[in-house]
C-alpha positions in Angstrom: -37.8 9.6 -34.1 -34.2 8.8 -34.8 -34.8 5.2 -35.1 -37.5 5.7 -37.5 -35.7 8.0 -40.1 -32.7 5.3 -39.7 -35.0 2.6 -40.9 -36.6 4.6 -43.5 -32.6 5.7 -44.9 -32.0 1.9 -44.7 -35.2 0.7 -47.0 -34.1 3.4 -49.1 -30.6 2.4 -49.7 -31.6 -1.4 -49.9 -34.2 -0.2 -52.3 -31.5 1.6 -54.7 -29.3 -1.3 -54.5 -31.8 -3.6 -55.5 -33.0 -1.3 -58.7 -29.3 -1.1 -59.7 -28.9 -5.3 -59.5 -31.3 -5.2 -62.0 -29.1 -4.5 -64.7 -27.5 -7.3 -66.5 -23.5 -7.7 -66.0 -23.3 -7.6 -69.8 -24.7 -3.8 -69.9 -22.6 -2.7 -67.3 -19.5 -4.4 -69.2 -20.7 -2.7 -72.5 -21.3 1.0 -70.7 -18.1 0.9 -69.3 -16.0 -0.8 -72.6 -17.9 2.0 -74.4 -16.6 5.1 -71.9 -20.0 6.1 -71.5 -19.6 6.1 -67.8 -17.5 9.4 -68.6 -20.2 11.0 -70.4 -23.8 10.0 -68.4 -24.4 8.6 -65.1 -26.9 6.0 -64.5 -29.9 8.2 -62.8 -33.3 6.3 -61.2 -35.2 9.5 -61.7 -38.1 7.3 -62.2 -39.5 4.1 -61.7 -38.5 1.6 -63.1 -35.4 3.1 -64.0 -34.6 0.1 -66.4 -36.5 -1.8 -68.7 -35.4 -5.2 -70.6 -37.2 -5.6 -74.1 -36.2 -6.9 -77.4 -35.9 -3.3 -78.7 -34.0 -4.3 -82.2 -36.3 -7.7 -83.0 -33.4 -10.5 -82.9 -35.0 -12.3 -79.9 -32.4 -11.2 -77.3 -33.5 -8.6 -74.5 -31.9 -5.3 -74.6 -31.5 -2.5 -71.9 -33.0 1.0 -71.8 -31.9 2.6 -68.6 -32.5 6.8 -67.6 -29.2 8.4 -67.6 -28.2 12.1 -66.9 -25.6 13.7 -69.3 -22.9 15.0 -66.4 -22.0 18.3 -67.8 -25.8 19.8 -69.0 -27.6 17.5 -66.4 -30.1 16.7 -68.8 -32.1 13.3 -68.5 -32.6 11.1 -71.3 -32.9 7.1 -72.0 -29.8 5.2 -73.2 -30.2 1.5 -75.1 -27.9 -1.1 -75.7 -28.6 -4.2 -77.5 -27.1 -7.2 -76.1 -25.7 -9.2 -79.1 -24.3 -6.1 -81.5 -23.5 -3.5 -78.3 -24.9 -0.9 -80.4 -25.6 2.1 -78.0 -28.6 4.7 -78.9 -29.0 8.0 -76.3 -32.3 9.6 -76.0 -32.3 13.3 -74.7 -29.3 13.7 -72.2 -28.2 16.6 -74.5 -28.1 15.1 -77.6 -29.6 16.2 -80.5 -32.4 14.3 -82.5 -32.6 14.0 -85.8 -34.3 16.3 -87.9 -35.3 14.1 -90.8 -39.1 13.5 -91.7 
């Protein structure tokens, strides 16, 4: 039984590492340089934990990840555009604009 538990644990750790590796290095660098790691934690509470797509129409892949605001523990999505490095947070303790 212990061996089975150990195998399952190792598989889960390996799966977590492979999910983290899917985020490109430019995203990680931008996340840290903007100081976003002080307020948000990347958190894989859904699968997949990140998506790469052209969210702003500039023909470059941008990244959306799942995050949790560290203070409130509220969940949300963070998008960083590859070229401009602009970032947007949806949820995670951030109020959405009330414009119509």
